[in-house]
C-alpha positions as CSV (number, residue, x, y, z in Angstrom):
1,X,0.0,0.0,0.0
2,X,1.1,3.5,-0.7
3,X,2.8,5.8,1.9
4,X,1.8,9.5,2.0
5,X,4.3,12.3,2.5
6,X,3.2,15.6,3.7
7,X,4.1,19.1,2.3
8,X,6.2,20.2,5.2
9,X,7.6,23.8,5.2
10,X,7.4,24.7,1.5
11,X,10.3,27.2,1.8
12,X,12.5,24.6,3.4
13,X,14.2,21.5,2.0
14,X,11.1,19.3,2.0
15,X,10.3,19.5,-1.7
16,X,13.9,18.8,-2.8
17,X,14.5,15.9,-0.4
18,X,11.1,14.5,-1.5
19,X,12.3,14.6,-5.1
20,X,15.6,13.0,-4.1
21,X,13.8,10.3,-2.2
22,X,11.8,9.5,-5.3
23,X,15.0,9.3,-7.4
24,X,16.5,6.9,-4.9
25,X,13.4,4.7,-4.5
26,X,11.4,4.8,-7.7
27,X,12.7,1.5,-9.0
28,X,12.4,-0.7,-5.9
29,X,10.0,1.3,-3.7
30,X,8.4,1.6,-1.2
31,X,5.7,3.5,-3.2
32,X,4.8,6.9,-1.9
33,X,2.9,10.0,-3.0
34,X,3.3,13.6,-1.9
35,X,0.7,16.1,-0.8
36,X,1.6,19.6,-2.0
37,X,2.0,22.1,-4.8
38,X,3.5,20.1,-7.7
39,X,5.3,23.3,-8.9
40,X,7.7,23.1,-5.9
41,X,9.1,19.7,-6.9
42,X,12.5,20.2,-8.6
43,X,14.2,18.2,-11.4
44,X,12.1,15.1,-11.4
45,X,9.0,14.1,-13.5
46,X,5.7,14.6,-11.6
47,X,2.4,12.7,-12.1
48,X,-0.8,14.4,-10.8
49,X,-3.0,11.8,-9.2
50,X,-6.5,12.0,-7.7
51,X,-6.0,9.4,-4.9
52,X,-3.1,7.5,-3.3
53,X,-4.5,4.3,-4.9
54,X,-3.2,5.6,-8.2
55,X,0.4,6.1,-7.1
56,X,1.7,2.6,-7.7
57,X,0.8,2.6,-11.4
58,X,3.0,5.6,-12.1
59,X,5.7,5.5,-9.4
60,X,8.4,4.0,-11.5
61,X,8.2,6.8,-14.0
62,X,7.2,9.9,-12.0
63,X,6.7,11.2,-8.5
64,X,2.9,10.9,-7.7
65,X,1.5,14.2,-6.3
66,X,-1.8,15.0,-4.8
67,X,-1.6,18.5,-6.1
68,X,-2.7,21.2,-3.7
69,X,-1.8,24.6,-5.0
70,X,-0.4,27.2,-2.6
71,X,-2.0,30.6,-2.2
72,X,1.2,32.5,-2.8
73,X,4.6,32.1,-4.4
74,X,7.3,30.4,-2.3
75,X,10.8,31.7,-2.0
76,X,13.3,29.1,-0.7
77,X,14.6,30.0,2.7
78,X,11.9,32.6,3.4
79,X,8.9,30.9,5.0
80,X,5.6,32.8,5.2
81,X,2.6,32.4,7.5
82,X,0.4,32.6,4.4
83,X,1.3,28.9,3.7
84,X,0.7,27.7,7.2
85,X,-2.9,26.6,6.5
86,X,-1.7,24.5,3.6
87,X,1.0,22.9,5.7
88,X,-1.5,21.9,8.4
89,X,-4.1,20.8,5.8
90,X,-1.6,18.4,4.2
91,X,-1.0,16.8,7.6
92,X,-4.7,16.5,8.3
93,X,-5.3,15.0,4.8
94,X,-2.5,12.5,5.2
95,X,-3.7,11.3,8.6
96,X,-7.3,11.0,7.3
97,X,-6.1,8.8,4.4
98,X,-4.1,6.6,6.8
99,X,-7.0,6.3,9.2
100,X,-9.3,5.4,6.4
101,X,-7.0,2.6,5.3
102,X,-6.2,4.3,2.0
103,X,-2.5,4.9,3.0
104,X,-0.2,2.5,4.8
105,X,1.5,5.2,6.8
106,X,2.3,8.9,7.0
107,X,5.8,10.3,6.6
108,X,6.0,14.0,7.5
109,X,8.4,16.5,6.0
110,X,9.9,19.0,8.5
111,X,7.8,22.0,9.5
112,X,8.8,25.5,10.7
113,X,7.1,25.6,14.0
114,X,7.7,29.4,14.5
115,X,5.7,30.1,11.3
116,X,2.9,27.8,12.4
117,X,2.8,29.4,15.8
118,X,2.7,32.9,14.2
119,X,-0.4,31.7,12.2
120,X,-2.2,30.6,15.4
121,X,-1.1,27.0,15.7
122,X,-1.8,26.0,19.3
123,X,0.4,22.9,19.7
124,X,4.0,22.6,20.8
125,X,4.9,20.7,17.6
126,X,4.1,18.1,15.0
127,X,3.8,15.2,17.5
128,X,1.2,16.8,19.7
129,X,-0.9,17.9,16.7
130,X,-0.8,14.4,15.2
131,X,-2.0,13.0,18.6
132,X,-5.1,15.2,18.3
133,X,-5.9,13.7,14.9
134,X,-5.2,10.0,15.5
135,X,-4.9,9.2,19.3
136,X,-4.5,5.6,20.4
137,X,-2.8,6.1,23.8
138,X,-3.1,8.8,26.6
139,X,-0.1,10.7,25.2
140,X,2.1,10.6,22.1
141,X,5.6,9.3,22.6
142,X,8.6,10.2,20.4
143,X,11.0,7.4,19.5
144,X,14.1,8.1,17.5
145,X,15.6,5.1,15.7
146,X,18.7,4.3,13.7
147,X,20.2,0.9,13.0
148,X,22.4,1.0,16.1
149,X,20.0,2.6,18.7
150,X,16.5,3.4,19.6
151,X,15.7,6.1,22.2
152,X,12.6,7.6,23.8
153,X,12.7,10.9,25.7
154,X,10.2,11.0,28.6
155,X,10.0,14.8,28.4
156,X,10.5,16.5,25.0
157,X,10.1,20.1,23.9
158,X,10.3,22.1,27.1
159,X,13.0,24.0,29.1
160,X,15.3,21.6,30.9
161,X,14.5,23.0,34.3
162,X,10.8,22.5,33.7
163,X,11.4,19.0,32.3
164,X,13.2,17.9,35.4
165,X,10.6,19.3,37.7
166,X,7.9,17.4,35.8
167,X,9.5,14.0,36.2
168,X,7.6,11.5,38.3
169,X,7.6,7.7,38.6
170,X,4.1,7.7,37.0
171,X,5.2,9.7,34.0
172,X,8.3,7.6,33.3
173,X,6.2,4.4,33.7
174,X,3.4,5.7,31.3
175,X,5.9,6.7,28.6
176,X,7.8,3.5,28.9
177,X,4.7,1.4,28.7
178,X,3.6,3.2,25.5
179,X,7.1,2.6,24.1
180,X,7.1,-1.0,25.1
181,X,3.7,-1.6,23.4
182,X,4.8,0.2,20.2
183,X,8.0,-1.8,20.0
184,X,6.0,-5.0,20.2
185,X,3.3,-4.0,17.8
186,X,5.2,-1.9,15.2
187,X,8.8,-3.1,15.5
188,X,7.9,-6.7,15.9
189,X,9.9,-7.2,19.1
190,X,8.1,-9.9,21.3
191,X,9.8,-8.9,24.6
192,X,11.4,-5.5,24.3
193,X,14.3,-4.8,26.6
194,X,14.2,-1.3,28.1
195,X,17.2,0.5,29.6
196,X,16.1,3.5,31.8
197,X,18.6,6.3,32.2
198,X,19.4,8.1,35.4
199,X,19.3,11.9,35.7
200,X,22.5,12.8,37.6
201,X,26.2,12.0,37.0
202,X,26.8,8.3,37.7
203,X,23.1,7.8,38.2
204,X,23.2,9.7,41.4
205,X,26.1,7.7,43.0
206,X,23.8,6.1,45.6
207,X,22.2,9.5,46.5
208,X,25.4,11.5,47.0
209,X,24.9,13.2,43.7
210,X,21.2,13.6,43.8
211,X,18.2,11.6,44.9
212,X,16.1,11.6,41.7
213,X,17.3,8.0,40.8
214,X,16.2,6.7,44.2
215,X,12.9,8.6,44.6
216,X,11.7,8.9,40.9
217,X,13.5,6.6,38.5
218,X,13.9,3.4,40.5
219,X,10.2,3.2,41.5
220,X,9.3,3.6,37.8
221,X,11.6,0.7,36.9
222,X,10.1,-1.4,39.7
223,X,6.6,-0.7,38.4
224,X,7.5,-1.7,34.9
225,X,9.0,-4.9,36.1
226,X,5.8,-5.6,38.1
227,X,3.9,-5.3,34.7
228,X,6.2,-8.0,33.3
229,X,8.3,-5.6,31.3
230,X,12.0,-6.2,30.9
231,X,13.3,-3.0,32.3
232,X,16.7,-2.1,33.8
233,X,17.9,1.0,35.5
234,X,18.5,3.7,36.6
235,X,21.7,3.4,34.4
236,X,24.5,6.0,34.3
237,X,23.8,8.0,31.1
238,X,27.5,8.4,30.3
239,X,28.0,4.6,29.8
240,X,24.7,3.2,28.7
241,X,25.2,4.2,25.0
242,X,28.6,2.6,24.5
243,X,29.2,0.0,21.8
244,X,29.3,-2.7,24.5
245,X,26.1,-1.5,26.2
246,X,23.8,-0.9,23.2
247,X,23.4,-4.6,22.2
248,X,21.9,-5.3,25.7
249,X,18.9,-3.1,25.1
250,X,16.2,-2.6,22.5
251,X,15.4,0.9,23.5
252,X,16.8,3.5,25.9
253,X,14.2,5.4,28.0
254,X,15.8,8.8,28.6
255,X,14.6,11.6,30.9
256,X,14.9,14.6,28.7
257,X,15.3,15.6,25.1
258,X,19.0,16.0,24.6
259,X,19.8,12.9,26.8
260,X,18.1,10.9,24.1
261,X,18.9,12.8,20.9
262,X,22.6,13.5,21.4
263,X,23.7,9.9,21.3
264,X,21.5,8.9,18.4
265,X,22.4,11.9,16.2
266,X,26.1,11.4,17.1
267,X,25.8,7.8,15.9
268,X,23.8,8.4,12.8
269,X,22.5,11.9,12.0
270,X,21.9,11.0,8.4
271,X,20.0,7.8,9.0
272,X,18.0,8.8,12.1
273,X,14.2,8.5,12.0
274,X,11.6,10.0,14.2
275,X,8.7,7.7,15.0
276,X,5.6,8.7,16.9
277,X,4.1,6.0,19.1
278,X,0.7,6.2,20.7
279,X,-1.1,6.9,17.5
280,X,-3.7,4.9,15.6
281,X,-1.6,5.3,12.5
282,X,2.1,4.8,11.6
283,X,4.0,8.1,11.4
284,X,7.7,8.6,10.7
285,X,9.7,11.7,9.8
286,X,13.4,12.7,9.3
287,X,15.3,13.6,12.4
288,X,16.2,17.1,11.1
289,X,14.6,20.4,10.5
290,X,13.7,22.6,7.5
291,X,17.3,23.7,6.9
292,X,16.2,27.1,5.6
293,X,19.8,28.2,5.1
294,X,20.4,25.7,2.3
295,X,16.9,25.4,0.9
296,X,16.8,25.6,-2.9
297,X,20.5,25.3,-3.3
298,X,20.7,21.5,-4.1
299,X,22.7,20.8,-0.9
300,X,20.1,18.9,1.1
301,X,20.8,15.3,2.2
302,X,17.7,13.1,1.7
303,X,19.2,10.2,3.7
304,X,17.0,10.7,6.8
305,X,13.8,11.0,4.7
306,X,14.7,7.9,2.7
307,X,15.3,6.1,6.0
308,X,11.9,7.4,7.3
309,X,10.1,6.1,4.2
310,X,11.7,2.7,4.4
311,X,11.0,2.4,8.1
312,X,7.4,3.5,7.7
313,X,6.9,0.7,5.2
314,X,8.5,-1.8,7.6
315,X,6.4,-0.7,10.6
316,X,3.2,-0.8,8.5
317,X,4.0,-4.3,7.5
318,X,4.7,-5.3,11.1
319,X,1.5,-3.8,12.3
320,X,-0.5,-5.6,9.6
321,X,1.0,-8.9,10.6
322,X,0.2,-8.3,14.3
323,X,-3.4,-7.5,13.4
324,X,-3.9,-10.5,11.0
């Protein structure tokens, strides 16, 4: 079944990496179509289609596009709030197609959150917006994946001081359970092994460097084990991502954004993929932003989008097998 790619920020690198992804995948797939203004796609043949079901027939010869004209011209590197409604509409349309069973998964191109916010967008980001459109768990959970590592941050896009203040055993347990269920359903792991990070240096050194591990993290790990989940921790964050440690876990549960994303992006910035768990649909995206500084210059690397497309197809197939 066809994957659906969203418009993303039209003044960013989304159109050119979409074109590059088609060039890389048009012979072997996975098949995808793009929702957006066909005039933005550079240097590849485009086929206007009326529905995602038509994409497979033309994918080998042209990039299938659900053409949605923009209200104003787009200048690379110069986003405009005038296009924000189209950006959001493409996300809503893609999710609706996936929920209706007409698309296997949604792959989102990067958006410029400041532009959306200026246009009245009320959500902190893509992930939270998607959860309002296709919820399947109490909260959305961000998982970042590359071949060597999977990570889940318990707190995401908020100031570090605020993130630490919000940590509770219940929050860590809730996020870890959603991650565990997603790893089983979508990644096909029958018994995921979770490694839960500590917060302080050396995981608190028995309380001498902080008591968060004793009072917050350890109770969460105990609660996860009581559910029958294979969870270890709290683990020292400076050693849990080493080459020797990574094979002993299927996913690292981290306590804040950078604790999760720094090791993954250091290992594989080009091949990292953002996966949203806790949705009724499959959603992946590249692990980078809109790159306005290089938009339209032919310098953008499509590796992360290509990885997101391939992983979306894999997760969709895994979910279908679980449901059959």
